[in-house]
C-alpha positions as CSV (number, residue, x, y, z in Angstrom):
1,M,73.9,-50.4,77.3
2,G,73.9,-48.9,80.8
3,R,75.8,-50.5,83.6
4,G,72.6,-50.8,85.7
5,L,71.0,-52.9,83.1
6,A,74.0,-55.2,82.7
7,T,74.3,-55.6,86.5
8,A,70.6,-56.3,86.8
9,L,70.6,-59.0,84.2
10,L,73.8,-60.5,85.5
11,A,72.1,-60.8,88.8
12,T,69.0,-62.5,87.3
13,S,69.0,-66.2,88.1
14,L,66.3,-66.8,85.4
15,L,68.9,-66.7,82.7
16,L,71.1,-69.4,84.3
17,V,68.1,-71.6,85.2
18,A,66.7,-71.4,81.6
19,A,70.2,-72.0,80.1
20,A,70.5,-75.1,82.2
21,T,67.2,-76.6,80.8
22,I,67.8,-76.1,77.1
23,A,66.8,-79.3,75.3
24,D,69.4,-81.8,74.1
25,N,68.7,-80.9,70.4
26,V,70.6,-77.6,70.7
27,V,73.8,-79.0,72.2
28,D,77.0,-79.6,70.3
29,G,75.6,-82.5,68.3
30,A,72.8,-80.3,66.9
31,A,74.5,-80.2,63.5
32,D,72.8,-83.6,62.9
33,E,69.4,-81.9,63.0
34,P,67.9,-80.7,59.6
35,L,67.0,-77.4,61.1
36,V,70.6,-76.3,61.3
37,R,72.1,-75.0,58.0
38,A,75.6,-75.6,56.8
39,E,76.7,-72.0,57.7
40,I,76.6,-71.1,61.3
41,H,73.7,-68.8,62.0
42,P,74.0,-66.4,65.0
43,E,71.2,-68.2,66.8
44,D,73.0,-71.5,66.4
45,R,76.0,-69.9,68.0
46,L,73.9,-68.6,70.8
47,S,72.3,-72.1,71.3
48,A,75.8,-73.7,71.5
49,A,76.9,-71.1,74.1
50,L,73.8,-71.8,76.2
51,A,74.5,-75.5,76.0
52,A,78.0,-74.9,77.3
53,M,76.6,-72.9,80.2
54,R,74.2,-75.7,81.0
55,D,77.1,-78.1,81.3
56,G,79.1,-75.7,83.4
57,R,81.7,-75.2,80.7
58,Y,81.9,-71.4,81.2
59,A,85.2,-71.0,79.4
60,V,83.7,-72.5,76.3
61,A,80.5,-70.4,76.7
62,T,82.6,-67.2,76.9
63,Q,84.6,-68.2,73.8
64,R,81.5,-68.9,71.8
65,L,79.7,-65.8,72.9
66,A,82.9,-63.8,72.0
67,Q,82.9,-65.3,68.6
68,L,79.2,-64.5,68.2
69,L,79.7,-60.9,69.2
70,S,82.6,-60.5,66.8
71,I,80.1,-61.2,64.1
72,E,77.1,-59.5,65.6
73,P,78.4,-56.8,68.0
74,N,75.0,-55.3,68.5
75,F,73.4,-58.6,69.7
76,R,72.4,-57.2,73.1
77,L,71.2,-60.4,74.7
78,A,74.5,-62.0,73.7
79,Q,76.4,-59.1,75.3
80,L,74.7,-59.6,78.6
81,L,75.0,-63.4,78.5
82,Y,78.7,-62.9,77.9
83,A,78.9,-60.8,81.0
84,Q,77.1,-63.5,83.0
85,A,79.3,-66.3,81.6
86,L,82.4,-64.3,82.6
87,A,81.1,-63.9,86.1
88,L,80.3,-67.5,86.4
89,R,83.6,-68.5,85.0
90,S,85.3,-66.5,87.7
91,G,83.1,-68.0,90.5
92,G,81.0,-64.9,90.9
93,R,77.7,-65.0,92.7
94,V,74.3,-64.9,91.0
95,D,71.9,-63.1,93.5
96,P,68.2,-62.5,93.0
97,P,67.4,-59.2,91.2
98,P,66.3,-56.2,93.2
99,A,62.6,-56.3,94.1
100,N,62.0,-52.9,92.5
101,E,63.7,-53.7,89.2
102,D,61.4,-52.3,86.5
103,D,63.8,-51.2,83.8
104,P,61.8,-51.8,80.5
105,R,65.0,-52.6,78.7
106,L,65.6,-55.5,81.1
107,G,62.1,-56.7,80.8
108,A,62.4,-56.7,77.0
109,L,65.6,-58.7,77.1
110,L,64.2,-61.2,79.5
111,A,61.1,-61.6,77.3
112,E,63.4,-62.2,74.3
113,Y,65.4,-64.8,76.3
114,R,62.2,-66.6,77.3
115,N,60.9,-66.6,73.7
116,R,64.2,-68.0,72.4
117,S,64.7,-70.7,75.1
118,D,61.1,-71.9,75.0
119,A,61.1,-72.1,71.2
120,L,64.4,-74.0,71.1
121,R,63.0,-76.6,73.5
122,A,60.1,-77.0,71.1
123,L,61.8,-77.4,67.8
124,P,59.8,-79.7,65.5
125,A,61.2,-83.1,65.0
126,P,62.3,-84.2,61.5
127,G,59.5,-85.4,59.4
128,L,56.9,-83.1,60.9
129,V,55.1,-80.3,59.1
130,P,52.6,-77.6,60.2
131,S,49.1,-79.0,60.0
132,L,48.0,-75.8,58.2
133,L,49.8,-77.1,55.1
134,M,47.2,-79.5,53.9
135,K,48.4,-79.5,50.3
136,L,51.0,-77.5,48.4
137,S,51.1,-77.1,44.6
138,D,54.3,-78.1,42.9
139,Q,54.5,-74.5,41.7
140,I,55.1,-73.3,45.3
141,G,58.8,-73.5,46.0
142,N,58.6,-72.6,49.7
143,V,56.3,-71.2,52.4
144,L,57.0,-68.8,55.3
145,V,55.1,-69.8,58.4
146,V,55.2,-67.6,61.5
147,D,54.3,-69.0,64.9
148,L,53.2,-65.6,66.5
149,G,52.8,-67.1,69.9
150,K,56.4,-68.3,70.1
151,G,57.9,-65.6,68.0
152,R,59.5,-68.0,65.5
153,A,59.4,-68.1,61.7
154,Y,60.0,-71.2,59.7
155,L,60.9,-71.2,56.0
156,I,59.7,-74.5,54.6
157,D,61.0,-75.8,51.2
158,N,58.5,-77.7,49.1
159,N,59.9,-80.2,46.6
160,G,59.0,-83.6,45.1
161,S,60.2,-85.5,48.1
162,G,58.3,-83.5,50.7
163,Q,58.4,-80.4,52.8
164,Y,61.4,-79.5,54.9
165,V,62.2,-76.7,57.4
166,V,65.3,-75.0,56.1
167,R,65.3,-71.8,58.3
168,N,64.2,-71.3,61.9
169,L,64.3,-67.7,62.8
170,Y,63.6,-65.3,65.7
171,A,60.7,-63.0,64.8
172,G,59.2,-60.0,66.6
173,I,55.5,-59.1,66.4
174,G,53.1,-56.3,67.4
175,R,53.4,-54.7,70.8
176,N,49.9,-55.7,71.7
177,G,50.3,-59.3,70.4
178,Y,48.4,-60.8,67.5
179,G,44.8,-61.0,66.2
180,K,44.6,-57.7,64.4
181,R,41.1,-56.3,64.0
182,N,41.3,-52.5,63.5
183,A,43.7,-49.9,62.3
184,G,46.0,-48.7,65.0
185,D,45.4,-51.7,67.4
186,L,49.2,-52.5,67.3
187,R,48.5,-56.2,66.7
188,T,49.9,-58.5,64.1
189,P,47.2,-60.1,61.9
190,V,46.4,-63.8,61.8
191,G,45.9,-65.1,58.3
192,I,47.3,-66.2,55.0
193,Y,49.1,-63.5,52.9
194,R,51.6,-63.0,50.2
195,V,54.5,-60.6,49.6
196,T,53.5,-57.7,47.3
197,G,56.9,-56.2,46.7
198,W,60.2,-54.9,48.2
199,M,61.1,-51.5,49.7
200,D,64.8,-50.6,50.0
201,D,66.2,-49.1,53.2
202,D,66.8,-45.8,51.4
203,Q,63.0,-45.5,51.0
204,L,62.3,-46.0,54.7
205,P,63.1,-44.5,58.1
206,T,66.0,-46.1,60.0
207,L,63.5,-48.0,62.2
208,Y,62.9,-50.5,59.3
209,G,66.5,-51.4,58.9
210,A,67.6,-53.2,55.7
211,G,64.2,-52.9,54.0
212,A,60.6,-54.2,54.0
213,L,58.5,-56.9,52.3
214,P,54.9,-55.6,52.4
215,L,52.1,-58.2,52.9
216,S,48.7,-58.4,51.3
217,Y,46.8,-57.5,54.5
218,P,43.8,-57.1,54.6
219,N,43.0,-60.1,52.4
220,S,39.5,-61.0,51.1
221,W,38.8,-62.9,54.3
222,D,39.8,-60.0,56.5
223,R,37.7,-57.6,54.5
224,S,34.7,-59.9,54.8
225,L,35.0,-59.7,58.6
226,G,35.4,-55.9,58.6
227,R,39.0,-55.9,59.6
228,T,40.8,-52.6,58.9
229,G,44.3,-51.2,58.7
230,S,47.2,-51.5,56.3
231,G,51.0,-51.4,56.2
232,I,51.7,-54.8,57.6
233,W,55.2,-55.7,56.5
234,L,58.1,-58.1,57.2
235,H,60.9,-55.7,57.9
236,G,64.3,-55.3,59.5
237,V,65.6,-53.5,62.6
238,P,67.8,-50.4,63.2
239,T,71.5,-50.9,62.6
240,D,72.4,-50.4,66.2
241,T,70.7,-53.6,67.3
242,Y,70.6,-57.2,66.2
243,V,66.9,-57.8,66.8
244,R,64.0,-56.0,68.4
245,A,62.1,-57.1,71.5
246,P,59.5,-59.9,71.0
247,R,56.6,-57.4,71.1
248,S,57.7,-54.0,69.8
249,S,56.3,-53.3,66.4
250,E,53.1,-51.6,65.3
251,G,51.8,-54.9,63.9
252,C,54.6,-55.9,61.5
253,V,56.8,-59.0,61.8
254,T,60.4,-58.0,62.4
255,F,63.6,-59.9,61.7
256,S,67.3,-59.3,62.0
257,N,68.5,-57.4,58.9
258,N,70.5,-60.4,57.6
259,D,67.6,-62.7,58.0
260,L,65.3,-60.2,56.2
261,L,67.7,-60.0,53.3
262,S,68.0,-63.7,53.1
263,L,64.2,-64.0,53.1
264,R,64.0,-61.4,50.3
265,S,66.1,-63.6,48.1
266,Q,63.9,-66.6,48.6
267,L,60.3,-65.3,48.8
268,R,58.6,-64.8,45.5
269,V,56.4,-61.7,45.1
270,D,52.7,-62.5,44.7
271,S,53.5,-66.2,44.9
272,T,55.1,-67.4,48.2
273,P,52.4,-67.9,50.9
274,V,53.2,-66.1,54.2
275,I,51.1,-67.7,57.0
276,L,50.8,-65.8,60.3
277,A,49.4,-68.2,62.9
278,E,48.6,-68.0,66.6
279,Q,50.3,-71.3,67.1
280,L,51.5,-74.2,65.0
281,D,50.6,-77.8,65.3
282,W,53.3,-80.1,63.9
283,V,52.1,-83.4,62.5
284,P,53.5,-86.2,60.3
285,A,53.0,-85.4,56.7
286,A,51.1,-88.7,56.1
287,Q,48.4,-87.6,58.7
288,L,47.3,-84.8,56.3
289,D,46.5,-87.3,53.5
290,A,43.4,-88.6,55.2
291,E,42.3,-85.1,56.4
292,R,42.3,-83.6,53.0
293,E,40.5,-86.4,51.1
294,P,36.9,-85.3,51.9
295,L,37.6,-81.7,50.9
296,L,39.3,-82.8,47.7
297,K,36.2,-84.8,46.8
298,A,34.0,-81.8,47.5
299,I,36.2,-79.6,45.2
300,E,36.0,-82.3,42.5
301,D,32.2,-82.5,42.8
302,W,32.0,-78.7,42.5
303,R,34.4,-78.6,39.5
304,S,32.5,-81.4,37.7
305,Q,29.3,-79.4,37.7
306,G,30.7,-76.9,35.2
307,E,33.1,-76.8,32.3
308,I,36.0,-76.1,34.7
309,T,39.5,-77.4,35.0
310,L,41.8,-76.7,37.9
311,S,45.6,-76.6,38.2
312,D,48.2,-75.7,40.8
313,L,45.8,-76.5,43.7
314,S,47.0,-75.7,47.2
315,L,45.0,-76.2,50.5
316,F,45.6,-74.3,53.7
317,A,43.8,-74.8,57.0
318,Y,43.1,-71.2,57.8
319,P,44.8,-70.0,61.1
320,G,42.5,-68.7,63.8
321,E,39.4,-70.2,62.2
322,S,37.7,-73.5,63.0
323,G,36.9,-75.7,60.0
324,L,37.9,-73.1,57.4
325,V,40.2,-74.0,54.5
326,L,41.6,-71.7,51.8
327,A,41.9,-73.4,48.4
328,Q,44.1,-71.6,45.9
329,F,44.2,-72.7,42.3
330,V,44.3,-71.6,38.6
331,Q,40.9,-71.9,37.1
332,N,40.1,-72.4,33.4
333,Q,36.6,-72.4,32.1
334,T,35.3,-72.7,28.5
335,G,32.3,-70.4,29.0
336,D,32.2,-66.6,29.0
337,N,31.7,-66.3,32.8
338,L,35.4,-66.5,33.8
339,A,38.6,-65.6,31.9
340,S,40.9,-68.6,31.3
341,G,43.8,-68.8,33.7
342,A,42.2,-66.9,36.6
343,R,44.0,-67.3,39.9
344,T,41.3,-68.0,42.5
345,D,41.0,-67.9,46.3
346,Q,38.1,-70.1,47.4
347,Y,37.2,-70.5,51.1
348,W,35.5,-73.7,52.2
349,R,33.9,-74.2,55.6
350,R,33.2,-77.7,57.1
351,Q,29.5,-77.8,58.2
352,D,28.2,-79.5,61.4
353,D,27.3,-82.6,59.4
354,G,30.9,-82.8,58.1
355,A,30.0,-81.6,54.6
356,W,32.1,-78.9,52.9
357,K,30.6,-75.7,51.6
358,I,32.0,-72.7,49.7
359,V,31.6,-69.6,51.8
360,R,33.6,-67.1,49.8
361,E,35.4,-66.9,46.5
362,M,37.4,-64.2,44.6
363,N,39.9,-63.9,41.8
364,R,43.4,-62.7,42.5
């Protein structure tokens, strides 16, 4: 890391101002929050250091950042925050940055900082779930939901007592943002996908870090809209850095290598839903009960018209689409038209009069 970049960031008051406004749910008492796991994640350590800086406890901040860097020495943002904390601890001045500062590395780090601080201030409260998760089958153990606008990924466990966020991770996306339409547009798609396999690091260039989890883009909905492209993955980062800039991939979603390996151990190939959304709306789980009832009735009316039984039903409000829901289930039929046990993706659209209508269906 060049001295010019470190000096420029050290002189940037944005970091100090943002650190001073981190919400109370990331201070020392954050261990009471369900989003913090028993082990100390590097981002939890960063949050604790920022809370110490907010309170003017620069000795504590430097200590915590030093501990973080002993674990993740290539965490570049932490390196520069450590330099700033040292300067503040010694009473150094924080002057405005040079007016002609245009170092792209500085811009990337500041963007990363803004993403992190904004997302930490907006952590979902306990008991809230993404409104996209209208209903999850008991056969789905967890769901990975990515808020592309905030650059955060949430691993949500699904069990008999409800849905709970168990991991809250920094995620990078395409350099041109999200809303993929065409091959080569450098955007991350918006939609509902699943992991199709695993690629080891020895199969990939160093850019992809610890490996990659390919996604099922384009799905049937993408193809119906004429969207093109391929090779959308969840993948790691080069070993000389902890994470990549918020917008730096060719359309993939990037994680730190340790986070990627952790996800690999928990996401089930061809089973775990991976939802890439423009933004997430967090609501009480009970609110979804009333919202899904009319659709469940429409599905039951459709099912009862034929010799069909359904199992493992899940409902997802489709991201980026108004009034569109993806119903996934196992379909059994006694006739000859459909093989027993077919896994089905069925898209329902709410009409202007409130009625629900099937607009697309395919077997997986």
